[in-house]
N, C-alpha and C positions, 0 to 999 in steps of 0.2 A: 480652538483650531481655526485655521484659515478656511474660508468658504471656497468651494469650487476646485480645490486641488486634490481631494481624496476621492477614490472610486466609490461607487455606491455599494453599500454593504447590506444585502437583503437575503431573505430566505431562498434557498435553492435545494432541489431534490437531486441527490446523487444516487444513481442506480448501478449496482455492481452487476456487470453482465455475466460473470461466472456463477454467482449464486442467486441472482435475481432479487437481492436485498436492496431496499431503498432507505436512504438516510435523508432527513430534513435537517439541514444546518444552515447557518448564515455564512455567506461567502461573497467575494467580489466577482466570482465567475459569472459569465453571461452565456445564454444559449437561446437559439431560436425555437427549440423544442420546448413544449410545456406538458405538464401532467397535473391532474386533479388529485390533491392529497386527501387523506382521511378526514380532514376537517372541512372539506368542501371547497377550499381555496385552490386557485391555480398558481403553480410555481414553475419556474424554469427547470428543465430536466437536463442533467449532464450524465453521460454514460462513462463508467470506469471499467477498465479491464480487470482490475483486482482491487480489493479493499480489505479491511480487517475482517470482514465476514467470510472471505475466501482464501486469504493468505495463510500458508502453512504455519508460519510463526505464531499467528493468533489462534488458529483453529486446533493446533496440536497434532496435525496430521503430517506424515512424512518427515518427522524430525530425524536428523542424522546425528549420531553420536560419534565423536572422534575418539578412537581407541589409541591412536598413535599421536605423538607430538610432531611438530614441524621438523625437528632435526631427524627423527626416525623416518619420516616420509622422504626427506631429502636423501638420506643414506640409502633407503630402499630404492629410490628412483635411480640414483647414480651408481649403485652397486658397491657401496662402502660397507664392508662386513662389520667393522668395529672402529673404534677410535684409534687413530694412528698417532704416534708421537714422533716428532721430527728430530 
């Protein structure tokens, strides 16, 4: 790899504001805020609004099931009672 053209790739703590869960992963993101991790080292801290710890798709909460198909929804919305032949 060429030197000096790639961003720094270091450990960063991401904190999910919704659930309060912290993740220590490597990233190119930078932050002025820092936090002391469980291992005693200080890492940059980045706040997230949502992550896999709080998103309904990953947590299994509020899952919606579709009982109708798209065509049925269209027909219901625009008042078509059944299929019409021309």
